[in-house]
TORMI-634776 format. One record per residue (C-alpha): residue in three letters; x, y, z; residue number from 1. Coordinates in Angstrom, 3 decimals, m for minus. Example, Ala and Ser with C-alpha at 12.3 -4.5 7.8 and 13.67 -1.06 7.14 Angstrom:
<pts>
@res:ALA	X:12.300	Y:m4.500	Z:7.800	n:1 $
@res:SER	X:13.670	Y:m1.060	Z:7.140	n:2 $
</pts>
This chain:
<pts>
@res:UNK	X:129.432	Y:189.798	Z:m42.653	n:1 $
@res:UNK	X:128.138	Y:193.338	Z:m43.151	n:2 $
@res:UNK	X:130.028	Y:193.654	Z:m46.421	n:3 $
@res:UNK	X:128.400	Y:190.559	Z:m47.815	n:4 $
@res:UNK	X:124.912	Y:191.809	Z:m46.974	n:5 $
@res:UNK	X:125.535	Y:195.074	Z:m48.798	n:6 $
@res:UNK	X:126.402	Y:193.355	Z:m52.090	n:7 $
@res:UNK	X:123.602	Y:192.582	Z:m54.599	n:8 $
@res:UNK	X:122.802	Y:188.896	Z:m54.849	n:9 $
@res:UNK	X:124.431	Y:187.093	Z:m57.737	n:10 $
@res:UNK	X:126.907	Y:189.893	Z:m58.485	n:11 $
@res:UNK	X:130.570	Y:190.240	Z:m57.746	n:12 $
@res:UNK	X:132.016	Y:193.228	Z:m55.950	n:13 $
@res:UNK	X:133.852	Y:194.401	Z:m59.062	n:14 $
@res:UNK	X:130.628	Y:194.664	Z:m61.066	n:15 $
@res:UNK	X:129.022	Y:196.888	Z:m58.419	n:16 $
@res:UNK	X:132.056	Y:199.175	Z:m58.446	n:17 $
@res:UNK	X:131.779	Y:199.769	Z:m62.231	n:18 $
@res:UNK	X:128.050	Y:200.688	Z:m62.175	n:19 $
@res:UNK	X:127.569	Y:204.513	Z:m62.488	n:20 $
@res:UNK	X:125.989	Y:206.195	Z:m59.501	n:21 $
@res:UNK	X:122.817	Y:208.369	Z:m59.795	n:22 $
@res:UNK	X:123.582	Y:211.952	Z:m58.832	n:23 $
@res:UNK	X:121.039	Y:213.281	Z:m56.339	n:24 $
@res:UNK	X:120.172	Y:216.800	Z:m55.132	n:25 $
@res:UNK	X:118.426	Y:217.033	Z:m51.801	n:26 $
@res:UNK	X:117.482	Y:213.373	Z:m52.095	n:27 $
@res:UNK	X:115.992	Y:213.755	Z:m55.617	n:28 $
@res:UNK	X:117.568	Y:212.544	Z:m58.921	n:29 $
@res:UNK	X:119.295	Y:215.446	Z:m60.705	n:30 $
@res:UNK	X:118.156	Y:214.669	Z:m64.287	n:31 $
@res:UNK	X:114.363	Y:214.606	Z:m63.646	n:32 $
@res:UNK	X:114.655	Y:217.713	Z:m61.489	n:33 $
@res:UNK	X:116.486	Y:219.548	Z:m64.306	n:34 $
@res:UNK	X:113.787	Y:218.594	Z:m66.848	n:35 $
@res:UNK	X:110.979	Y:219.838	Z:m64.587	n:36 $
@res:UNK	X:112.775	Y:223.162	Z:m63.999	n:37 $
@res:UNK	X:113.405	Y:223.651	Z:m67.738	n:38 $
@res:UNK	X:109.747	Y:223.024	Z:m68.607	n:39 $
@res:UNK	X:108.698	Y:225.473	Z:m65.906	n:40 $
@res:UNK	X:111.065	Y:228.193	Z:m67.166	n:41 $
@res:UNK	X:109.560	Y:227.912	Z:m70.667	n:42 $
@res:UNK	X:105.890	Y:227.413	Z:m69.752	n:43 $
@res:UNK	X:105.345	Y:230.040	Z:m67.051	n:44 $
@res:UNK	X:106.307	Y:233.114	Z:m69.181	n:45 $
@res:UNK	X:104.126	Y:231.871	Z:m72.066	n:46 $
@res:UNK	X:101.114	Y:231.442	Z:m69.802	n:47 $
@res:UNK	X:101.752	Y:234.840	Z:m68.188	n:48 $
@res:UNK	X:101.870	Y:236.681	Z:m71.544	n:49 $
@res:UNK	X:98.777	Y:234.966	Z:m72.915	n:50 $
@res:UNK	X:96.498	Y:235.101	Z:m69.911	n:51 $
@res:UNK	X:97.720	Y:237.877	Z:m67.595	n:52 $
@res:UNK	X:99.997	Y:240.471	Z:m69.143	n:53 $
@res:UNK	X:98.757	Y:240.883	Z:m72.707	n:54 $
@res:UNK	X:101.321	Y:242.483	Z:m75.050	n:55 $
@res:UNK	X:98.477	Y:244.546	Z:m76.479	n:56 $
@res:UNK	X:98.611	Y:246.598	Z:m73.246	n:57 $
@res:UNK	X:94.928	Y:247.351	Z:m73.157	n:58 $
@res:UNK	X:94.548	Y:248.219	Z:m76.837	n:59 $
@res:UNK	X:91.380	Y:246.916	Z:m78.521	n:60 $
@res:UNK	X:91.793	Y:243.480	Z:m80.047	n:61 $
@res:UNK	X:90.475	Y:242.418	Z:m83.424	n:62 $
@res:UNK	X:88.182	Y:239.419	Z:m83.290	n:63 $
@res:UNK	X:88.053	Y:237.280	Z:m86.410	n:64 $
@res:UNK	X:84.683	Y:236.854	Z:m87.989	n:65 $
@res:UNK	X:82.957	Y:240.138	Z:m87.178	n:66 $
@res:UNK	X:79.513	Y:239.743	Z:m88.632	n:67 $
@res:UNK	X:77.485	Y:242.536	Z:m87.171	n:68 $
@res:UNK	X:75.941	Y:243.705	Z:m90.412	n:69 $
@res:UNK	X:76.242	Y:243.630	Z:m94.146	n:70 $
@res:UNK	X:77.073	Y:240.465	Z:m96.107	n:71 $
@res:UNK	X:77.824	Y:238.033	Z:m93.305	n:72 $
@res:UNK	X:78.599	Y:235.144	Z:m95.684	n:73 $
@res:UNK	X:81.430	Y:236.934	Z:m97.495	n:74 $
@res:UNK	X:84.338	Y:235.780	Z:m95.321	n:75 $
@res:UNK	X:83.092	Y:232.189	Z:m95.295	n:76 $
@res:UNK	X:82.637	Y:232.075	Z:m99.069	n:77 $
@res:UNK	X:86.158	Y:233.364	Z:m99.729	n:78 $
@res:UNK	X:87.764	Y:230.672	Z:m97.575	n:79 $
@res:UNK	X:85.937	Y:227.516	Z:m98.669	n:80 $
@res:UNK	X:84.676	Y:225.728	Z:m101.765	n:81 $
@res:UNK	X:81.976	Y:223.950	Z:m99.804	n:82 $
@res:UNK	X:78.309	Y:224.829	Z:m99.931	n:83 $
@res:UNK	X:78.004	Y:227.792	Z:m97.553	n:84 $
@res:UNK	X:74.723	Y:226.359	Z:m96.291	n:85 $
@res:UNK	X:76.547	Y:223.304	Z:m94.958	n:86 $
@res:UNK	X:78.841	Y:222.924	Z:m91.952	n:87 $
@res:UNK	X:78.133	Y:226.440	Z:m90.726	n:88 $
@res:UNK	X:77.775	Y:226.796	Z:m86.974	n:89 $
@res:UNK	X:74.906	Y:229.035	Z:m85.845	n:90 $
@res:UNK	X:76.050	Y:232.537	Z:m85.015	n:91 $
@res:UNK	X:75.917	Y:233.595	Z:m81.386	n:92 $
@res:UNK	X:74.208	Y:236.888	Z:m80.537	n:93 $
@res:UNK	X:76.644	Y:239.783	Z:m80.552	n:94 $
@res:UNK	X:76.760	Y:241.731	Z:m77.318	n:95 $
@res:UNK	X:77.557	Y:245.204	Z:m78.572	n:96 $
@res:UNK	X:75.619	Y:248.466	Z:m78.225	n:97 $
@res:UNK	X:76.296	Y:249.277	Z:m81.860	n:98 $
@res:UNK	X:74.978	Y:245.935	Z:m83.146	n:99 $
@res:UNK	X:72.049	Y:246.388	Z:m85.512	n:100 $
@res:UNK	X:69.722	Y:243.572	Z:m86.500	n:101 $
@res:UNK	X:68.758	Y:243.999	Z:m90.145	n:102 $
@res:UNK	X:65.495	Y:242.172	Z:m89.410	n:103 $
@res:UNK	X:64.365	Y:245.233	Z:m87.453	n:104 $
@res:UNK	X:63.810	Y:246.929	Z:m90.837	n:105 $
@res:UNK	X:61.586	Y:244.368	Z:m92.648	n:106 $
@res:UNK	X:60.135	Y:246.890	Z:m95.107	n:107 $
@res:UNK	X:63.522	Y:248.164	Z:m96.167	n:108 $
@res:UNK	X:65.946	Y:245.293	Z:m95.641	n:109 $
@res:UNK	X:67.944	Y:246.101	Z:m98.763	n:110 $
@res:UNK	X:68.288	Y:249.746	Z:m97.793	n:111 $
@res:UNK	X:69.205	Y:248.759	Z:m94.241	n:112 $
@res:UNK	X:71.820	Y:246.330	Z:m95.488	n:113 $
@res:UNK	X:73.356	Y:249.041	Z:m97.676	n:114 $
@res:UNK	X:73.323	Y:251.548	Z:m94.797	n:115 $
@res:UNK	X:74.675	Y:249.185	Z:m92.145	n:116 $
@res:UNK	X:78.259	Y:249.460	Z:m90.879	n:117 $
@res:UNK	X:80.697	Y:247.431	Z:m92.966	n:118 $
@res:UNK	X:82.051	Y:244.447	Z:m90.970	n:119 $
@res:UNK	X:85.571	Y:244.928	Z:m92.326	n:120 $
@res:UNK	X:85.557	Y:248.467	Z:m90.905	n:121 $
@res:UNK	X:84.727	Y:247.331	Z:m87.363	n:122 $
@res:UNK	X:87.089	Y:246.389	Z:m84.562	n:123 $
@res:UNK	X:85.890	Y:244.669	Z:m81.422	n:124 $
@res:UNK	X:86.825	Y:246.133	Z:m78.047	n:125 $
@res:UNK	X:85.697	Y:245.501	Z:m74.517	n:126 $
@res:UNK	X:83.014	Y:248.165	Z:m75.046	n:127 $
@res:UNK	X:81.737	Y:246.916	Z:m78.395	n:128 $
@res:UNK	X:82.561	Y:247.585	Z:m82.028	n:129 $
@res:UNK	X:84.363	Y:250.758	Z:m83.057	n:130 $
@res:UNK	X:85.549	Y:252.019	Z:m86.469	n:131 $
@res:UNK	X:88.815	Y:250.956	Z:m88.019	n:132 $
@res:UNK	X:90.550	Y:251.298	Z:m91.374	n:133 $
@res:UNK	X:89.990	Y:248.209	Z:m93.516	n:134 $
@res:UNK	X:92.808	Y:245.883	Z:m94.490	n:135 $
@res:UNK	X:92.512	Y:247.263	Z:m98.029	n:136 $
@res:UNK	X:92.934	Y:250.839	Z:m96.765	n:137 $
@res:UNK	X:89.264	Y:251.827	Z:m96.889	n:138 $
@res:UNK	X:88.424	Y:254.525	Z:m94.326	n:139 $
@res:UNK	X:85.049	Y:254.937	Z:m92.629	n:140 $
@res:UNK	X:85.303	Y:258.644	Z:m93.542	n:141 $
@res:UNK	X:85.169	Y:257.730	Z:m97.222	n:142 $
@res:UNK	X:82.942	Y:254.652	Z:m97.190	n:143 $
@res:UNK	X:80.153	Y:256.265	Z:m95.152	n:144 $
@res:UNK	X:80.275	Y:259.707	Z:m96.801	n:145 $
@res:UNK	X:77.274	Y:260.785	Z:m98.826	n:146 $
@res:UNK	X:78.061	Y:261.340	Z:m102.497	n:147 $
@res:UNK	X:78.278	Y:265.022	Z:m103.301	n:148 $
@res:UNK	X:79.923	Y:267.678	Z:m105.375	n:149 $
@res:UNK	X:83.019	Y:269.305	Z:m103.914	n:150 $
@res:UNK	X:84.323	Y:272.881	Z:m104.072	n:151 $
@res:UNK	X:86.507	Y:271.786	Z:m106.983	n:152 $
@res:UNK	X:83.499	Y:270.574	Z:m108.994	n:153 $
@res:UNK	X:80.994	Y:273.251	Z:m107.946	n:154 $
@res:UNK	X:81.412	Y:275.263	Z:m111.173	n:155 $
@res:UNK	X:81.399	Y:278.551	Z:m109.344	n:156 $
@res:UNK	X:78.423	Y:277.793	Z:m107.127	n:157 $
@res:UNK	X:78.739	Y:278.361	Z:m103.391	n:158 $
@res:UNK	X:78.389	Y:275.377	Z:m101.048	n:159 $
@res:UNK	X:76.721	Y:275.224	Z:m97.643	n:160 $
@res:UNK	X:76.870	Y:272.418	Z:m95.079	n:161 $
@res:UNK	X:74.656	Y:272.237	Z:m91.997	n:162 $
@res:UNK	X:75.298	Y:269.821	Z:m89.123	n:163 $
@res:UNK	X:72.359	Y:269.249	Z:m86.770	n:164 $
@res:UNK	X:73.663	Y:268.183	Z:m83.356	n:165 $
@res:UNK	X:72.158	Y:266.394	Z:m80.368	n:166 $
@res:UNK	X:70.342	Y:263.910	Z:m82.549	n:167 $
@res:UNK	X:69.458	Y:260.594	Z:m80.895	n:168 $
@res:UNK	X:68.509	Y:261.935	Z:m77.470	n:169 $
@res:UNK	X:64.826	Y:262.373	Z:m78.302	n:170 $
@res:UNK	X:63.345	Y:259.776	Z:m80.616	n:171 $
@res:UNK	X:60.544	Y:262.120	Z:m81.681	n:172 $
@res:UNK	X:62.906	Y:264.976	Z:m82.545	n:173 $
@res:UNK	X:65.326	Y:262.599	Z:m84.243	n:174 $
@res:UNK	X:62.725	Y:261.030	Z:m86.510	n:175 $
@res:UNK	X:61.380	Y:264.473	Z:m87.343	n:176 $
@res:UNK	X:64.878	Y:265.628	Z:m88.336	n:177 $
@res:UNK	X:65.431	Y:262.512	Z:m90.448	n:178 $
@res:UNK	X:62.145	Y:262.940	Z:m92.310	n:179 $
@res:UNK	X:61.878	Y:266.725	Z:m92.645	n:180 $
@res:UNK	X:65.427	Y:267.854	Z:m93.285	n:181 $
@res:UNK	X:67.002	Y:267.553	Z:m96.745	n:182 $
@res:UNK	X:69.162	Y:264.447	Z:m97.122	n:183 $
@res:UNK	X:72.218	Y:266.671	Z:m97.548	n:184 $
@res:UNK	X:71.969	Y:267.868	Z:m93.936	n:185 $
@res:UNK	X:74.446	Y:265.977	Z:m91.744	n:186 $
@res:UNK	X:73.146	Y:264.617	Z:m88.437	n:187 $
@res:UNK	X:75.486	Y:264.462	Z:m85.417	n:188 $
@res:UNK	X:74.379	Y:261.889	Z:m82.846	n:189 $
@res:UNK	X:74.869	Y:262.250	Z:m79.113	n:190 $
@res:UNK	X:76.034	Y:258.874	Z:m77.726	n:191 $
@res:UNK	X:73.544	Y:258.600	Z:m74.858	n:192 $
@res:UNK	X:70.133	Y:257.875	Z:m76.393	n:193 $
@res:UNK	X:68.470	Y:254.577	Z:m75.514	n:194 $
@res:UNK	X:68.040	Y:253.529	Z:m79.151	n:195 $
@res:UNK	X:70.793	Y:255.675	Z:m80.614	n:196 $
@res:UNK	X:72.257	Y:252.871	Z:m82.752	n:197 $
@res:UNK	X:68.899	Y:252.097	Z:m84.378	n:198 $
@res:UNK	X:68.157	Y:255.784	Z:m84.910	n:199 $
@res:UNK	X:71.573	Y:256.268	Z:m86.513	n:200 $
@res:UNK	X:70.779	Y:253.408	Z:m88.873	n:201 $
@res:UNK	X:67.418	Y:255.001	Z:m89.676	n:202 $
@res:UNK	X:69.196	Y:258.265	Z:m90.500	n:203 $
@res:UNK	X:71.535	Y:256.499	Z:m92.926	n:204 $
@res:UNK	X:68.627	Y:254.652	Z:m94.512	n:205 $
@res:UNK	X:66.976	Y:258.044	Z:m94.928	n:206 $
@res:UNK	X:70.008	Y:259.256	Z:m96.884	n:207 $
@res:UNK	X:71.720	Y:261.367	Z:m94.241	n:208 $
@res:UNK	X:75.412	Y:261.360	Z:m93.505	n:209 $
@res:UNK	X:76.023	Y:261.031	Z:m89.769	n:210 $
@res:UNK	X:78.704	Y:262.004	Z:m87.256	n:211 $
@res:UNK	X:79.408	Y:261.183	Z:m83.602	n:212 $
@res:UNK	X:79.392	Y:263.877	Z:m80.925	n:213 $
@res:UNK	X:82.234	Y:263.417	Z:m78.440	n:214 $
@res:UNK	X:81.870	Y:265.203	Z:m75.063	n:215 $
@res:UNK	X:85.007	Y:267.121	Z:m74.050	n:216 $
@res:UNK	X:85.765	Y:268.992	Z:m70.841	n:217 $
@res:UNK	X:84.697	Y:272.675	Z:m70.741	n:218 $
@res:UNK	X:86.341	Y:275.258	Z:m68.500	n:219 $
@res:UNK	X:83.487	Y:275.183	Z:m65.974	n:220 $
@res:UNK	X:83.462	Y:271.403	Z:m65.528	n:221 $
@res:UNK	X:81.934	Y:269.743	Z:m63.490	n:222 $
@res:UNK	X:79.344	Y:272.501	Z:m62.983	n:223 $
@res:UNK	X:78.803	Y:272.187	Z:m66.724	n:224 $
@res:UNK	X:78.992	Y:268.436	Z:m67.333	n:225 $
@res:UNK	X:78.793	Y:267.261	Z:m70.970	n:226 $
@res:UNK	X:77.790	Y:263.745	Z:m69.865	n:227 $
@res:UNK	X:79.145	Y:260.285	Z:m69.004	n:228 $
@res:UNK	X:82.568	Y:259.322	Z:m70.333	n:229 $
@res:UNK	X:83.577	Y:262.940	Z:m70.956	n:230 $
@res:UNK	X:87.229	Y:263.218	Z:m71.983	n:231 $
@res:UNK	X:89.068	Y:265.143	Z:m69.265	n:232 $
@res:UNK	X:92.185	Y:267.283	Z:m69.009	n:233 $
@res:UNK	X:95.003	Y:265.808	Z:m66.925	n:234 $
@res:UNK	X:93.933	Y:262.183	Z:m67.337	n:235 $
@res:UNK	X:96.299	Y:259.516	Z:m68.614	n:236 $
@res:UNK	X:96.071	Y:259.186	Z:m72.387	n:237 $
@res:UNK	X:95.007	Y:255.553	Z:m72.026	n:238 $
@res:UNK	X:92.114	Y:256.552	Z:m69.748	n:239 $
@res:UNK	X:90.813	Y:259.127	Z:m72.232	n:240 $
@res:UNK	X:91.191	Y:256.702	Z:m75.128	n:241 $
@res:UNK	X:89.217	Y:254.092	Z:m73.214	n:242 $
@res:UNK	X:86.445	Y:256.650	Z:m72.801	n:243 $
@res:UNK	X:86.690	Y:257.460	Z:m76.499	n:244 $
@res:UNK	X:86.258	Y:253.761	Z:m77.369	n:245 $
@res:UNK	X:83.135	Y:253.618	Z:m75.205	n:246 $
@res:UNK	X:81.688	Y:256.639	Z:m77.021	n:247 $
@res:UNK	X:82.637	Y:255.279	Z:m80.437	n:248 $
@res:UNK	X:80.909	Y:251.963	Z:m79.725	n:249 $
@res:UNK	X:77.442	Y:253.475	Z:m79.199	n:250 $
@res:UNK	X:76.591	Y:253.588	Z:m82.919	n:251 $
@res:UNK	X:78.078	Y:252.841	Z:m86.304	n:252 $
@res:UNK	X:78.309	Y:254.180	Z:m89.832	n:253 $
@res:UNK	X:79.597	Y:257.663	Z:m89.000	n:254 $
@res:UNK	X:82.171	Y:259.536	Z:m91.045	n:255 $
@res:UNK	X:83.832	Y:261.376	Z:m88.187	n:256 $
@res:UNK	X:83.451	Y:263.121	Z:m84.852	n:257 $
@res:UNK	X:82.450	Y:266.584	Z:m83.703	n:258 $
@res:UNK	X:83.204	Y:268.030	Z:m80.292	n:259 $
@res:UNK	X:80.471	Y:268.663	Z:m77.751	n:260 $
@res:UNK	X:81.637	Y:271.592	Z:m75.592	n:261 $
@res:UNK	X:85.337	Y:271.052	Z:m74.731	n:262 $
@res:UNK	X:86.834	Y:274.542	Z:m74.670	n:263 $
@res:UNK	X:89.324	Y:273.484	Z:m71.994	n:264 $
@res:UNK	X:90.128	Y:270.103	Z:m73.522	n:265 $
@res:UNK	X:90.670	Y:271.379	Z:m77.061	n:266 $
@res:UNK	X:93.040	Y:274.074	Z:m75.736	n:267 $
@res:UNK	X:95.317	Y:271.453	Z:m74.124	n:268 $
@res:UNK	X:97.720	Y:269.997	Z:m76.675	n:269 $
@res:UNK	X:98.915	Y:267.252	Z:m74.302	n:270 $
@res:UNK	X:95.388	Y:265.923	Z:m73.879	n:271 $
@res:UNK	X:93.978	Y:266.596	Z:m77.339	n:272 $
@res:UNK	X:96.896	Y:265.247	Z:m79.374	n:273 $
@res:UNK	X:96.492	Y:261.524	Z:m78.483	n:274 $
@res:UNK	X:92.779	Y:261.770	Z:m79.228	n:275 $
@res:UNK	X:93.398	Y:263.381	Z:m82.623	n:276 $
@res:UNK	X:95.988	Y:260.728	Z:m83.446	n:277 $
@res:UNK	X:93.457	Y:258.027	Z:m82.576	n:278 $
@res:UNK	X:90.875	Y:259.661	Z:m84.835	n:279 $
@res:UNK	X:93.421	Y:259.543	Z:m87.655	n:280 $
@res:UNK	X:94.229	Y:255.911	Z:m86.882	n:281 $
@res:UNK	X:90.546	Y:255.026	Z:m87.123	n:282 $
@res:UNK	X:90.102	Y:256.724	Z:m90.521	n:283 $
@res:UNK	X:87.673	Y:259.375	Z:m89.273	n:284 $
@res:UNK	X:87.302	Y:263.120	Z:m89.800	n:285 $
@res:UNK	X:87.059	Y:265.886	Z:m87.192	n:286 $
@res:UNK	X:84.694	Y:268.848	Z:m87.227	n:287 $
@res:UNK	X:85.348	Y:271.670	Z:m84.761	n:288 $
@res:UNK	X:82.013	Y:273.272	Z:m83.856	n:289 $
@res:UNK	X:83.673	Y:276.717	Z:m83.769	n:290 $
@res:UNK	X:82.574	Y:277.502	Z:m80.215	n:291 $
@res:UNK	X:86.096	Y:278.133	Z:m78.842	n:292 $
@res:UNK	X:88.715	Y:280.451	Z:m80.303	n:293 $
@res:UNK	X:91.341	Y:278.736	Z:m78.142	n:294 $
@res:UNK	X:90.862	Y:275.366	Z:m79.816	n:295 $
@res:UNK	X:94.068	Y:273.748	Z:m81.071	n:296 $
@res:UNK	X:92.114	Y:271.276	Z:m83.183	n:297 $
@res:UNK	X:93.139	Y:272.791	Z:m86.558	n:298 $
@res:UNK	X:96.880	Y:272.496	Z:m85.824	n:299 $
@res:UNK	X:96.622	Y:269.078	Z:m84.184	n:300 $
@res:UNK	X:94.469	Y:267.712	Z:m87.000	n:301 $
@res:UNK	X:97.060	Y:268.803	Z:m89.540	n:302 $
@res:UNK	X:99.875	Y:267.193	Z:m87.548	n:303 $
@res:UNK	X:97.947	Y:263.928	Z:m87.186	n:304 $
@res:UNK	X:96.738	Y:263.841	Z:m90.801	n:305 $
@res:UNK	X:93.032	Y:264.120	Z:m89.955	n:306 $
@res:UNK	X:90.626	Y:265.571	Z:m92.534	n:307 $
@res:UNK	X:89.320	Y:268.678	Z:m90.794	n:308 $
@res:UNK	X:86.776	Y:271.474	Z:m90.973	n:309 $
@res:UNK	X:85.579	Y:274.205	Z:m88.633	n:310 $
@res:UNK	X:82.026	Y:275.507	Z:m88.395	n:311 $
@res:UNK	X:81.570	Y:279.207	Z:m89.135	n:312 $
@res:UNK	X:78.533	Y:279.822	Z:m86.937	n:313 $
@res:UNK	X:75.661	Y:278.347	Z:m84.941	n:314 $
@res:UNK	X:72.140	Y:278.841	Z:m86.241	n:315 $
@res:UNK	X:70.024	Y:278.634	Z:m83.117	n:316 $
@res:UNK	X:71.832	Y:279.959	Z:m80.070	n:317 $
@res:UNK	X:68.605	Y:281.940	Z:m79.831	n:318 $
@res:UNK	X:66.002	Y:279.325	Z:m80.776	n:319 $
@res:UNK	X:63.435	Y:281.445	Z:m82.572	n:320 $
@res:UNK	X:62.426	Y:281.334	Z:m86.217	n:321 $
@res:UNK	X:63.360	Y:284.958	Z:m86.880	n:322 $
@res:UNK	X:66.830	Y:284.591	Z:m85.319	n:323 $
@res:UNK	X:67.487	Y:281.319	Z:m87.141	n:324 $
@res:UNK	X:66.571	Y:282.956	Z:m90.438	n:325 $
@res:UNK	X:68.947	Y:285.827	Z:m89.642	n:326 $
@res:UNK	X:71.752	Y:283.346	Z:m89.025	n:327 $
@res:UNK	X:70.935	Y:281.489	Z:m92.224	n:328 $
@res:UNK	X:71.200	Y:284.769	Z:m94.155	n:329 $
@res:UNK	X:74.612	Y:285.316	Z:m92.559	n:330 $
@res:UNK	X:75.586	Y:281.783	Z:m93.578	n:331 $
@res:UNK	X:74.641	Y:282.530	Z:m97.167	n:332 $
@res:UNK	X:76.802	Y:285.669	Z:m97.171	n:333 $
@res:UNK	X:79.788	Y:283.730	Z:m95.855	n:334 $
@res:UNK	X:79.290	Y:281.069	Z:m98.528	n:335 $
@res:UNK	X:79.156	Y:283.673	Z:m101.319	n:336 $
@res:UNK	X:82.244	Y:285.388	Z:m99.925	n:337 $
@res:UNK	X:84.393	Y:282.310	Z:m99.310	n:338 $
@res:UNK	X:82.940	Y:279.759	Z:m101.710	n:339 $
@res:UNK	X:81.618	Y:277.609	Z:m98.862	n:340 $
@res:UNK	X:80.400	Y:277.830	Z:m95.266	n:341 $
@res:UNK	X:79.456	Y:275.455	Z:m92.447	n:342 $
@res:UNK	X:76.849	Y:275.912	Z:m89.711	n:343 $
@res:UNK	X:75.822	Y:273.878	Z:m86.692	n:344 $
@res:UNK	X:72.348	Y:273.727	Z:m85.164	n:345 $
@res:UNK	X:70.350	Y:271.742	Z:m82.634	n:346 $
@res:UNK	X:67.535	Y:269.319	Z:m83.359	n:347 $
@res:UNK	X:64.865	Y:271.493	Z:m81.733	n:348 $
@res:UNK	X:61.568	Y:271.376	Z:m83.658	n:349 $
@res:UNK	X:61.666	Y:275.104	Z:m84.468	n:350 $
@res:UNK	X:65.167	Y:274.718	Z:m85.895	n:351 $
@res:UNK	X:64.274	Y:271.697	Z:m88.008	n:352 $
@res:UNK	X:61.162	Y:273.391	Z:m89.398	n:353 $
@res:UNK	X:63.017	Y:276.603	Z:m90.237	n:354 $
@res:UNK	X:65.927	Y:274.880	Z:m91.966	n:355 $
@res:UNK	X:63.550	Y:272.688	Z:m93.967	n:356 $
@res:UNK	X:61.609	Y:275.737	Z:m95.196	n:357 $
@res:UNK	X:64.768	Y:277.715	Z:m95.970	n:358 $
@res:UNK	X:66.311	Y:274.854	Z:m97.971	n:359 $
@res:UNK	X:63.410	Y:274.875	Z:m100.460	n:360 $
@res:UNK	X:64.548	Y:278.287	Z:m101.744	n:361 $
@res:UNK	X:68.205	Y:277.389	Z:m102.356	n:362 $
@res:UNK	X:67.795	Y:276.576	Z:m106.030	n:363 $
@res:UNK	X:66.905	Y:280.205	Z:m106.665	n:364 $
@res:UNK	X:70.024	Y:281.487	Z:m104.898	n:365 $
@res:UNK	X:72.801	Y:279.641	Z:m106.758	n:366 $
@res:UNK	X:73.656	Y:277.860	Z:m103.516	n:367 $
@res:UNK	X:74.134	Y:274.122	Z:m103.079	n:368 $
@res:UNK	X:73.505	Y:272.247	Z:m99.834	n:369 $
@res:UNK	X:76.130	Y:269.519	Z:m99.302	n:370 $
@res:UNK	X:77.045	Y:267.055	Z:m96.532	n:371 $
@res:UNK	X:79.846	Y:268.297	Z:m94.319	n:372 $
@res:UNK	X:82.238	Y:265.624	Z:m95.630	n:373 $
@res:UNK	X:82.316	Y:267.544	Z:m98.939	n:374 $
@res:UNK	X:83.907	Y:270.528	Z:m97.177	n:375 $
@res:UNK	X:86.530	Y:268.640	Z:m95.165	n:376 $
@res:UNK	X:90.106	Y:269.710	Z:m95.869	n:377 $
@res:UNK	X:92.488	Y:266.863	Z:m96.584	n:378 $
@res:UNK	X:95.462	Y:266.700	Z:m94.230	n:379 $
</pts>
């Protein structure tokens, strides 16, 4: 009786015996369970790589369609035959400290557009846009350099470069430097000013070549603190590079970097080398301000392939007109002796006034004032 109840209705016992059984694991069919496990094995690693453990390992990522400045329609026009005025989504505001709105310069929009950072030379990071070498090999060091004669084309004349540092901290001093100093004077911007990006743009519109000051650890740190995001000895290379990206994102259009303080940092090869390699990777130059005889920057720049120069003296360690003029006379002697010379100075009003007056007499001295890029040594 029990056997008959167990048989399916309308089927013979032999037919039931020939029907294949479904293999089960823990009460579940084996085939569906296997499919679910296989999908999980494939899907979970993909999701992990894309959303949690990025293979870029913290490096800045390039975002397609950077349109901070310059000709924003270029990329669209190259990729479509349609009318560029059609089917174009409105651009979202760019949240980056170095973003410059060309409309802020209504009386000189063309000049502002020409002076603005080139989109193809910008890479987006978590801190904002920083310089990069273009896909065609263009370097910011070359694209943003002011046109000038070089030692090779000087025809026997001696060349002088002056880099005025600390620009951007005081708007009044910065605008005075932009307007009063000869265009050939290079302006080095500190990264902390409230409107430093706009002031840097104004300097480029005014014809000046600009650089970025990077704060490095001195021997008496933290008693002598160069400022936020200072690069420190003994930190992991990634930590210092992250700080460097923050500093680089404060403004745009600069040809290279110059140290601010940093006697301890520049004397540590382990800490300075990754930074110099990053400067090379970004297509920038490096100017050593000459304040430390222990600096390893010349050797490390050569190893990394960074165009390099070292300042010969500072003009206003004693900020008085008479002392600045004495230092300028010394600068002239060095230029006559060596063919060229480089000086640094601050943006103090007395310094700006004195340099501006001194520069008017250069034509009578067979000396040529040039931007510092003209005196960089290729490495």
